C-alpha positions in Angstrom: 33.5 3.6 21.5 34.2 1.0 18.8 33.8 -2.7 18.2 36.5 -5.3 16.5 34.4 -5.9 13.6 31.9 -3.0 12.5 29.2 -3.6 9.8 31.3 -2.8 6.4 28.9 -2.5 3.2 28.5 -0.1 0.3 24.8 0.6 -1.1 23.2 -2.1 1.1 22.2 -1.2 4.6 19.3 0.1 6.5 19.1 3.5 8.5 16.4 4.2 11.0 15.6 7.7 12.5 13.9 7.8 15.9 12.5 11.3 16.5 9.7 12.9 18.2 6.3 13.5 16.2 6.0 17.2 15.3 9.8 18.0 15.5 10.1 18.9 11.8 12.0 15.9 11.4 10.1 14.5 8.6 11.3 16.8 6.0 14.9 15.8 7.0 14.6 12.2 7.0 12.8 12.2 3.4 15.7 14.4 2.0 18.0 12.0 3.2 16.1 9.2 1.3 15.7 11.3 -1.7 19.3 12.2 -1.8 20.6 8.7 -2.1 18.1 8.3 -4.9 20.0 11.2 -6.6 23.2 8.9 -6.2 21.5 6.2 -8.4 21.1 4.1 -5.5 17.3 2.4 -4.9 15.8 3.0 -1.4 12.7 1.8 0.2 11.6 4.2 2.9 8.9 3.7 5.4 7.4 5.9 7.9 6.4 4.6 11.2 4.3 7.3 13.2 1.9 7.6 16.0 -2.0 7.6 15.9 -1.7 10.8 18.1 -0.5 14.3 17.5 2.8 16.0 18.4 5.2 14.7 21.1 4.9 11.0 20.6 7.7 8.5 19.1 8.1 8.5 15.3 10.5 6.4 13.2 11.6 6.7 9.6 13.5 3.7 8.1 15.3 3.9 4.9 16.5 0.8 3.3 19.4 1.5 1.2 19.3 -1.3 -1.6 21.2 -1.5 -4.9 19.9 -4.9 -5.5 16.8 -3.0 -5.7 15.0 -4.9 -2.8 12.0 -2.7 -1.8 10.4 -4.9 0.9 11.3 -4.2 4.5 14.2 -6.2 5.4 14.3 -6.6 9.1 17.2 -5.4 11.6 18.7 -1.7 11.6 22.3 -1.3 10.7 22.5 2.4 11.8 20.2 4.2 14.4 19.8 7.7 14.6 18.5 8.1 18.2 16.9 11.5 18.6 14.2 10.5 21.1 15.3 9.8 24.7 11.9 8.1 25.3 12.7 5.3 23.1 16.4 5.1 23.5 16.6 1.4 25.1 14.5 0.1 22.5 16.5 1.7 19.7 19.8 0.8 20.9 18.4 -2.8 21.3 17.2 -3.1 17.6 20.6 -2.3 16.3 22.3 -5.3 14.3 25.6 -6.5 16.2 28.4 -4.7 14.5 25.9 -1.9 13.7 26.3 1.9 14.6 24.4 4.4 17.0 24.4 7.9 15.9 23.3 10.3 18.8 23.4 13.9 20.2 26.3 14.0 22.6 25.8 17.4 24.0 24.9 15.7 27.4 27.2 12.7 28.5 25.4 9.4 28.7 26.3 6.8 31.1 28.3 3.7 29.5 25.2 1.5 30.7 23.0 3.2 27.8 25.5 1.7 25.2 26.3 -1.7 23.8 29.8 -3.1 23.3 29.0 -4.7 20.0 28.4 -1.4 18.0 29.9 1.7 17.0 28.9 4.8 18.9 29.0 8.1 17.0 28.4 11.2 19.1 27.8 14.5 17.6 26.9 17.4 19.9 23.9 18.6 17.8 22.3 20.7 20.4 25.4 22.4 21.2 26.2 23.3 17.4 22.6 24.6 17.1 22.3 26.6 20.2 25.7 28.3 19.4 24.4 29.1 15.9 20.9 29.9 16.3 19.0 32.0 18.8 15.1 31.5 17.9 13.7 28.2 19.5 11.8 27.0 16.5 15.0 27.4 14.2 17.0 25.5 16.7 14.5 22.7 16.5 14.3 22.7 12.8 17.9 23.2 12.0 19.0 20.3 14.3 17.7 18.0 11.9 19.4 19.5 8.8 22.7 19.5 11.1 22.4 15.7 11.6 21.6 15.3 8.0 24.9 17.1 7.4 26.9 15.0 9.6 25.4 11.7 7.9 26.7 13.0 4.5 30.5 13.0 5.8 30.0 9.7 7.7 28.1 7.7 4.6 30.2 9.6 2.0 27.2 11.3 0.4 27.9 13.9 -2.3 26.8 17.4 -0.5 26.2 19.0 -3.8 23.4 16.5 -4.6 21.8 17.2 -1.2 22.2 20.9 -1.9 20.3 20.3 -5.3 17.5 18.9 -3.5 17.1 21.5 -1.0 17.3 24.1 -3.7 14.3 22.5 -5.4 12.4 22.1 -2.2 12.7 26.0 -1.5 12.9 27.3 -5.2 12.0 30.8 -4.9 12.7 31.1 -1.2 16.5 32.2 -1.2 16.5 33.0 2.7 15.4 29.4 3.4 17.5 27.9 0.9 20.8 29.5 2.1 20.0 28.7 5.7 19.3 25.2 5.1 22.5 24.9 3.1 24.6 26.4 5.8 22.9 24.1 8.3 23.8 21.2 6.1 27.4 22.3 6.2 27.6 22.8 9.8 26.9 19.2 10.5 29.0 18.1 7.9 32.2 20.2 8.7 32.1 19.0 12.4 31.9 15.3 11.4 34.9 15.6 8.8 36.8 17.6 11.4 36.0 15.5 14.6 35.4 11.7 13.4 36.8 9.2 11.1 34.7 9.6 7.7 33.3 7.5 6.2 32.4 4.7 8.4 31.9 1.2 7.1 28.6 2.1 5.6 29.0 4.0 2.5 26.7 5.3 -0.5 28.7 5.2 -3.8 27.3 6.4 -6.9 25.5 4.0 -9.3 22.9 3.8 -11.8 20.2 1.5 -10.5 17.2 3.5 -10.2 16.8 3.7 -13.8 13.8 5.5 -15.1 11.6 4.3 -12.0 9.5 7.1 -10.3 9.3 7.6 -6.5 5.5 7.9 -5.5 3.1 7.2 -2.7 0.5 4.5 -3.3 -2.5 6.8 -2.4 -1.4 9.4 -4.6 -1.1 7.1 -7.4 -4.5 5.7 -7.0 -6.0 9.1 -6.7 -4.4 9.9 -10.1 -5.7 6.5 -11.3 -9.2 7.6 -10.4 -8.7 10.7 -12.4 -7.7 8.7 -15.5 -10.3 6.2 -14.9 -13.0 8.9 -15.4 -14.0 9.6 -11.7 -15.7 12.8 -11.5 -17.3 12.5 -8.0 -15.2 11.7 -4.8 -17.3 11.7 -1.5 -15.2 10.7 1.6 -14.9 11.1 5.3 -11.4 11.4 6.9 -9.9 8.4 8.3 -6.3 7.5 8.7 -4.6 5.8 6.5 -7.0 6.8 3.5 -7.3 10.6 3.9 -4.4 11.3 1.5 -6.2 9.7 -1.4 -9.1 12.1 -1.5 -6.5 15.1 -0.8 -4.2 13.7 -3.8 -7.5 13.4 -5.9 -8.4 17.1 -5.1 -5.0 18.2 -6.1 -5.0 16.1 -9.3 -8.4 17.2 -10.2 -7.3 20.8 -9.8 -4.6 20.2 -12.1 -6.6 18.0 -15.1 -10.3 18.6 -14.6 -10.7 22.2 -15.0 -12.3 23.4 -18.4 -9.2 25.2 -20.0 -11.8 27.8 -21.6 -14.0 28.7 -18.7 -11.8 27.6 -15.7 -14.9 25.7 -14.4 -14.4 22.6 -12.2 -15.4 19.4 -13.9 -15.7 17.4 -10.6 -17.5 17.1 -7.4 -15.5 16.4 -3.9 -17.8 16.2 -1.0 -16.8 15.9 2.6 -19.6 13.9 4.2 -20.5 14.0 7.6 -19.7 10.3 8.2 -18.8 7.0 6.1 -22.7 6.3 5.6 -23.2 9.6 3.9 -20.1 9.2 1.6 -20.8 5.9 0.4 -24.5 7.0 -0.2 -23.2 10.1 -2.2 -21.3 7.7 -4.3 -24.0 5.2 -5.0 -26.6 7.9 -6.0 -23.9 9.7 -8.2 -23.2 6.1 -9.8 -26.8 5.3 -10.4 -27.1 8.6 -12.1 -24.4 7.9 -14.7 -21.2 9.4 -12.9 -18.1 7.5 -12.0 -18.0 8.0 -8.3 -15.6 6.5 -5.6 -14.9 6.9 -1.7 -11.6 6.1 0.2 -11.7 4.7 3.6 -10.2 2.1 6.0 -11.7 -0.9 7.9 -13.8 1.0 10.3 -15.4 3.1 7.4 -16.2 -0.3 5.5 -18.0 -1.6 8.8 -20.1 1.6 8.7 -20.8 1.3 4.9 -22.0 -2.4 4.7 -25.7 -1.7 4.5 -25.1 0.6 1.6 -22.6 -1.7 0.1 -25.3 -4.2 0.0 -27.9 -1.9 -1.8 -24.9 -1.4 -4.5 -24.7 -5.2 -4.8 -28.4 -6.0 -5.0 -29.8 -3.0 -6.9 -26.7 -3.6 -9.3 -25.2 0.2 -9.0 -21.6 0.7 -9.8 -19.3 2.0 -7.0 -15.5 2.1 -6.2 -14.2 1.7 -2.8 -10.6 2.4 -2.0 -9.7 0.5 1.2 -6.5 1.6 2.7 -6.3 -1.4 5.2 -4.8 -0.7 8.7 -4.4 -2.8 11.9 -8.0 -3.0 13.1 -10.8 -0.7 14.3 -8.8 0.7 17.2 -7.7 4.2 18.2 -4.1 2.9 19.0 -3.3 1.1 16.0 -4.7 3.0 13.0 -1.2 4.0 11.9 -0.1 0.4 11.7 -0.4 -1.7 8.5 -2.3 -4.9 8.0 -4.0 -6.9 5.1 -6.9 -7.6 7.6 -10.1 -6.6 5.8 -10.1 -9.4 3.1 -13.0 -11.4 4.5 -14.9 -8.1 5.5 -14.8 -6.7 2.0 -15.2 -9.9 0.1 -18.4 -10.6 1.9 -19.5 -7.2 2.9 -23.2 -6.4 3.7 -26.2 -8.6 4.8 -27.3 -11.8 3.0 -25.4 -13.7 0.4 -22.9 -11.1 -1.2 -19.7 -11.4 -2.8 -17.7 -8.5 -4.0 -14.7 -7.8 -6.3 -11.4 -7.2 -4.7 -8.3 -5.8 -6.7 -4.9 -6.3 -4.9 -2.2 -4.1 -6.4 1.5 -4.6 -5.2 2.7 -1.0 -5.5 1.9 2.4 -6.7 2.1 1.6 -10.3 -0.4 -1.1 -10.0 -2.5 1.2 -7.7 -2.8 3.5 -10.5 -3.6 0.7 -12.9 -6.2 -1.0 -10.8 -7.9 2.1 -9.7 -8.4 3.2 -13.2 -9.7 -0.2 -14.2 -12.0 -0.4 -11.1 -14.3 2.1 -12.8 -14.6 0.2 -15.9 -15.3 -3.2 -13.7 -17.7 -1.5 -11.6 -19.9 -0.2 -14.7 -19.3 -3.6 -16.5 -20.4 -5.7 -13.8 -22.8 -2.8 -12.1 -21.7 -3.7 -8.5 -19.0 -2.4 -5.8 -15.4 -2.9 -6.6 -12.9 -2.7 -3.7 -9.3 -1.6 -4.5 -7.5 -3.2 -1.5 -4.4 -1.0 -0.7 -2.6 -0.9 2.8 -0.9 1.5 4.8 2.4 0.5 3.9 1.8 0.8 0.0 -0.4 4.2 0.4 1.3 6.2 2.9 5.0 5.3 2.1 6.9 6.3 -1.1 7.8 3.5 -3.2 10.2 3.0 -6.3 8.0 1.6 -9.1 8.0 1.5 -12.9 6.8 4.9 -14.8 2.7 5.3 -14.7 1.5 4.6 -18.2 -1.7 5.4 -19.9 -3.1 4.9 -23.5 -4.8 7.9 -24.6 -6.6 6.3 -27.3 -8.6 4.1 -24.5 -12.3 4.4 -24.4 -14.1 3.8 -21.0 -16.2 0.6 -20.7 -19.6 1.7 -19.4 -21.0 -1.9 -19.6 -24.4 -2.6 -20.7 -26.2 0.5 -21.1 -29.6 0.5 -23.2 -29.7 3.6 -25.2 -33.0 5.2 -26.4 -32.5 3.9 -29.9 -32.3 0.5 -28.6 -35.6 1.2 -26.7 -37.0 2.2 -30.0 -36.0 -0.6 -31.7 -38.2 -2.6 -29.6 -35.5 -4.3 -27.2 -36.9 -6.3 -24.4 -35.6 -4.1 -21.2 -35.7 -5.7 -17.7 -33.5 -3.9 -15.5 -32.4 -7.6 -13.9 -33.0 -9.6 -17.1 -30.1 -11.8 -18.2 -30.2 -11.8 -21.8 -27.1 -13.7 -22.8 -26.1 -15.7 -19.9 -23.4 -13.8 -18.2 -25.4 -12.9 -15.2 -25.0 -9.1 -16.2 -28.4 -7.1 -17.2 -28.8 -4.0 -19.3 -29.4 -0.6 -17.2 -30.5 2.7 -18.4 -29.3 6.1 -17.5 -32.1 8.2 -15.6 -33.8 10.2 -18.5 -32.8 8.1 -21.2 -36.2 7.9 -23.0 -39.5 9.9 -22.3 -41.6 6.8 -21.9 -39.5 3.8 -22.1 -36.4 2.2 -20.1 -37.8 3.6 -16.9 -37.9 1.2 -13.6 -37.9 1.5 -9.9 -34.6 0.7 -8.2 -35.2 -1.9 -5.6 -33.0 -4.1 -3.6 -33.7 -7.9 -3.3 -37.6 -7.8 -3.6 -38.2 -7.5 -7.2 -38.4 -9.8 -10.5 -36.4 -9.5 -13.6 -38.3 -6.3 -14.7 -37.7 -4.5 -11.2 -41.6 -5.5 -10.4 -42.1 -5.8 -6.2 -42.2 -9.3 -5.5 -41.6 -11.5 -2.3 -42.0 -14.9 -3.9 -39.3 -17.3 -3.1 -38.8 -18.5 -6.5 -38.4 -15.1 -7.9 -35.8 -14.2 -5.2 -33.9 -17.4 -6.1 -33.8 -16.7 -9.6 -32.3 -13.3 -9.1 -29.7 -14.9 -6.4 -28.5 -17.6 -8.9 -28.1 -14.9 -11.6 -25.9 -12.6 -9.3 -23.5 -16.0 -9.0 -23.4 -16.2 -12.8 -22.3 -12.6 -12.9 -19.6 -13.3 -10.0 -18.5 -16.0 -12.2 -18.2 -13.9 -15.2 -16.1 -11.4 -13.3 -13.2 -14.4 -13.0 -12.1 -13.5 -16.5 -12.6 -9.7 -16.5 -10.3 -9.1 -13.3 -6.4 -9.0 -13.2 -5.2 -12.5 -13.3 -2.7 -14.0 -11.1 1.0 -14.0 -12.1 3.0 -17.2 -11.7 6.7 -17.8 -11.5 8.3 -21.3 -11.5 11.4 -22.2 -9.4 14.5 -23.2 -11.3 13.9 -27.1 -10.4 10.8 -28.9 -10.4 9.2 -28.8 -6.8 6.4 -30.2 -4.8 5.8 -26.9 -3.0 4.3 -23.3 -3.7 3.5 -20.1 -2.1 0.7 -17.7 -2.7 0.9 -14.2 -1.8 -0.8 -10.8 -2.6 -0.6 -7.0 -2.2 2.3 -5.3 -0.3 3.8 -8.7 0.6 5.1 -8.8 -2.8 8.6 -7.1 -2.5 9.3 -9.0 0.8 8.4 -12.3 -1.0 10.6 -11.7 -4.0 13.2 -11.2 -2.2 12.6 -14.2 0.6 12.7 -16.7 -2.7 16.5 -15.8 -3.0 17.1 -16.4 0.8 15.2 -19.5 0.5 17.1 -20.8 -2.7 20.3 -20.3 -0.9 19.1 -22.4 2.1 18.2 -25.3 -0.7 14.6 -24.7 -0.9 12.7 -24.4 -4.4 9.3 -22.9 -4.3 6.9 -22.0 -7.4 5.1 -18.8 -6.6 2.1 -17.2 -7.4 0.9 -13.7 -6.7 -2.9 -13.2 -6.6 -4.3 -9.8 -7.9 -7.8 -10.2 -7.6 -11.1 -11.9 -6.3 -13.0 -13.8 -7.5 -9.9 -16.3 -8.2 -9.1 -17.2 -11.5 -9.2 -21.1 -12.3 -5.6 -21.1 -12.3 -5.2 -20.6 -8.4 -7.2 -23.8 -7.7 -4.8 -25.6 -10.6 -1.7 -24.1 -9.0 -2.6 -25.7 -5.4 -3.7 -29.1 -7.2 -0.1 -29.1 -8.7 1.9 -28.9 -5.3 1.8 -31.1 -2.2 1.9 -28.0 0.2 1.4 -24.6 -0.7 2.2 -21.7 1.6 -0.2 -18.7 1.9 1.6 -15.7 3.2 -0.5 -12.7 4.4 -0.4 -9.7 7.1 -3.2 -10.8 9.4 -4.0 -13.2 12.3 -7.0 -15.2 10.8 -5.1 -16.3 7.5 -8.1 -14.7 5.6 -6.9 -15.3 2.1 -6.4 -19.0 3.0 -9.9 -18.9 4.4 -11.3 -17.3 1.2 -9.6 -19.9 -1.0 -10.8 -22.8 1.1 -14.2 -21.5 1.0 -14.4 -20.6 -2.8 -12.6 -23.5 -4.0 -13.3 -26.4 -1.6 -9.5 -26.8 -1.1 -8.5 -29.2 2.0 -7.1 -26.7 4.4 -4.4 -29.2 5.3 -2.4 -28.5 2.3 -2.4 -24.8 2.5 0.0 -23.7 5.3 -0.5 -20.3 6.6 2.5 -18.1 7.1 1.0 -14.9 9.0 2.5 -11.7 10.2 0.4 -9.3 12.1 2.2 -7.0 14.4 1.5 -4.0 12.5 4.9 -3.6 10.8 5.6 -4.2 7.1 6.3 -8.0 6.6 10.0 -8.8 6.1 12.0 -11.1 3.7 13.7 -12.4 6.7 10.3 -13.3 8.5 8.9 -15.2 5.3 12.3 -16.9 4.8 12.6 -18.1 8.0 9.1 -19.3 8.6 8.8 -21.2 5.3 12.6 -22.5 5.8 11.8 -24.0 9.0 8.7 -25.8 7.8 10.7 -27.0 4.9 13.4 -28.1 7.2 11.1 -30.1 9.2 9.6 -31.7 6.0 13.1 -33.0 4.9 13.6 -34.6 8.7 14.0 -38.4 8.5 11.3 -40.0 10.5 12.9 -42.0 13.4 11.1 -45.2 12.4 12.5 -44.8 8.8 15.8 -44.3 10.3 15.5 -47.4 12.6 14.4 -49.6 9.7 
């Protein structure tokens, strides 16, 4: 079945695989994405998987994009439909003129197809069953066979795919040869029975450059290693578990004494999130650099301990891999919905530092920096990732580290300073920045000790419930938060080619889609200055940016416009001037969504009022 005008595109299309969880398809699908990278063509893959175990639908989307757009585009040009349960939905998602690839072993009624797409049937089950007798082999090699067929259809170089298979099964010659054989079964069948290649093609290029392909959670975990973390306490929760798992792997490589072989780190799986953050605070109080990784529900459980860290002024780092709410049905969906919860976590008047990396490279850098910030500010630092960054492979610039870098432990009073007669008050602000000096346990046999308290103490950590003493401490904490404005990563601003009255604010994983959306909007005649926010507290340039524009769009992935709320609350901005652009269905935000939402609003602003037209 064919159409008059099938999509024709080289190195610019979207392929989505619809599979069943537990079928072994993940390895083959990732192999597909990596093989295109080997052709020198950038890809942006996304795994959309269920929160339950084997047997439920799962999707893997690969955006092939020589222009380097790493955000989700929206729409599917080719659907590899391997799951009968989701067939109707999968077929409906294909762009007009797109392609449907399916297992044609059993005939399908014509009502199950569309007239405006090209249907490509390959008898995968028949090919598999005629070659293999073992049920598990049939299931696994079926995935490699469809990969082989796609090689022919998309004009992929099979030698590059073979090379990847060889790397994957190095030292396992039996598995290597059997996978290569399955690859050619599918490719040979397609070449002999189908018109190859189709309108979608991969052509060798050199657009990948020196960029690396890595998951955000793994990069953040490596940042923790380089940032000096020696303690990780965690409790498993999707989508953050791979942070602790990656930290464990990195520590095994980098944190063993070369002479004795002894581990120089501690990784503790607590009985719950409360225990995990308690361990982190205890280790940090004792001088270690410690962190935990969690998601929104874990933050909810940790809030009282987070308050202890804030008021007792104990460093801590929390990596929050955000997901779509505290549910059992959506923990494998992505959102930016913990902004308010983390900014004001715990009881009483608290404000916490949030870092918003845009990709794995910044996840690495910000994770490492978080430990310096935690000790300089003596408080909890939140690294705000999300599932889209954390659990998907992204192309990003190489991770870099300066081996000459020294860790900044902040204001620590030493035994020598105490012997010199320095006035030590654990909560005493000596230079106006709101940050007091602290001592490590055991610093001096007779000096520098104190009792760690929450809110009921004076500047010298002596117990007090007097209102004036409490207010004095609370005001100092405000000064400390103001000091943090110049310590955290500053926002990045890019101005439009022409002067404009309109701007846009965005953050985190929205960044790649936003970058692409700007080009779409410019093509529609809309000019926008843009600013990417990288941290809270907000730098003064955020308020200045808003003041310089009539309207500013705030693009975020949650329902309640949480970043917009935070900006209004902290800067006293008129909310009418901040136009929310909100995406919250659990899928990554797309360039098309942003461009349409902002473009429609801009078009409305340009409509001539009726009264003016009549006049």
